[in-house]
C-alpha positions in Angstrom: 25.8 -9.3 -14.3 27.5 -6.9 -11.8 30.0 -8.3 -9.3 27.8 -8.3 -6.2 25.5 -10.5 -4.2 21.8 -9.8 -4.3 21.7 -10.3 -0.6 24.1 -11.4 2.1 23.5 -12.4 5.7 25.8 -11.1 8.4 24.9 -12.1 12.0 21.2 -11.3 12.5 21.1 -8.9 9.6 20.4 -9.4 5.9 21.8 -6.8 3.5 20.1 -6.3 0.2 22.2 -4.7 -2.5 21.1 -1.6 -4.3 18.5 -2.4 -6.9 17.4 -0.6 -10.0 13.9 -1.0 -11.6 14.8 -3.6 -14.2 11.7 -5.3 -15.5 11.5 -8.9 -16.7 12.9 -7.9 -20.1 15.9 -6.2 -18.5 14.7 -2.7 -19.3 14.1 0.3 -17.0 10.9 2.2 -17.8 8.2 4.2 -16.0 8.0 7.1 -13.7 9.4 7.4 -10.2 6.3 5.8 -8.6 6.4 2.8 -11.0 10.2 2.3 -10.5 9.9 2.6 -6.7 7.1 0.0 -6.6 9.0 -2.4 -8.8 12.2 -2.2 -6.9 10.4 -2.7 -3.5 8.4 -5.6 -5.0 11.7 -7.3 -6.1 13.3 -6.6 -2.7 10.3 -8.0 -0.9 10.6 -11.2 -3.0 14.2 -11.5 -2.0 13.2 -11.0 1.7 10.7 -13.8 1.4 13.4 -16.2 0.2 14.9 -15.7 3.7 11.5 -16.0 5.5 11.5 -12.3 6.1 8.8 -9.7 5.4 8.8 -5.9 4.7 8.3 -5.4 8.5 11.8 -6.9 9.1 13.4 -4.0 7.2 15.3 -1.7 9.6 17.0 0.6 7.1 16.7 1.8 3.6 19.2 3.7 1.5 17.6 5.6 -1.4 19.3 7.4 -4.3 17.1 9.7 -6.5 18.3 11.4 -9.7 15.8 14.2 -9.4 14.9 16.2 -6.3 11.5 17.0 -7.7 10.7 13.2 -7.6 10.9 13.0 -3.8 7.2 13.5 -2.9 6.1 10.9 -5.6 8.8 8.5 -4.4 7.8 8.9 -0.8 4.2 8.2 -1.6 5.0 5.0 -3.5 7.4 4.0 -0.7 4.8 4.6 2.0 2.2 2.6 0.0 4.6 -0.4 -0.2 5.6 -0.4 3.5 2.2 0.6 4.9 2.4 1.4 8.6 6.0 0.1 8.9 8.5 2.9 8.9 12.1 1.8 8.5 15.0 4.2 9.1 15.9 5.8 5.8 18.5 8.0 4.1 17.6 9.7 0.8 20.3 11.2 -1.5 20.1 13.1 -4.8 22.7 11.6 -7.1 23.5 10.4 -10.6 23.0 6.6 -11.2 25.1 4.3 -13.2 22.4 3.1 -15.7 20.6 5.5 -18.1 16.9 5.8 -17.4 17.2 4.8 -13.8 15.4 7.4 -11.6 16.0 5.6 -8.3 18.1 2.9 -6.5 17.2 1.4 -3.2 19.1 -0.9 -0.9 17.7 -2.4 2.3 18.9 -3.9 5.6 16.6 -6.4 7.3 16.8 -8.0 10.7 16.1 -11.7 11.6 15.6 -10.5 15.2 12.5 -8.8 16.7 12.3 -5.1 15.8 11.6 -2.4 18.4 10.6 1.1 17.4 
């Protein structure tokens, strides 16, 4: 297990660490859409432990390994968030684990969101 917290509260914000698409067997498989959906599902589960919902997310940080995956990622991301549009930064970069196509971290707010 990496030396990090899955999430940590600071004031009215909840910071969720970057997550890779590890399945229940501890493996990373699937295309960019599958990995994106799994990561967000796991993040949303973590949010619910703090009585938060996806609509509480104010910022997402995204790292993709392949520029050509952006449109497919964005489609899966939009499907997961629906009408809610958090601020986001997306970077093309290598990731630490072989087979990982994407990593996502989130920041959520316990306060009302305007915007």
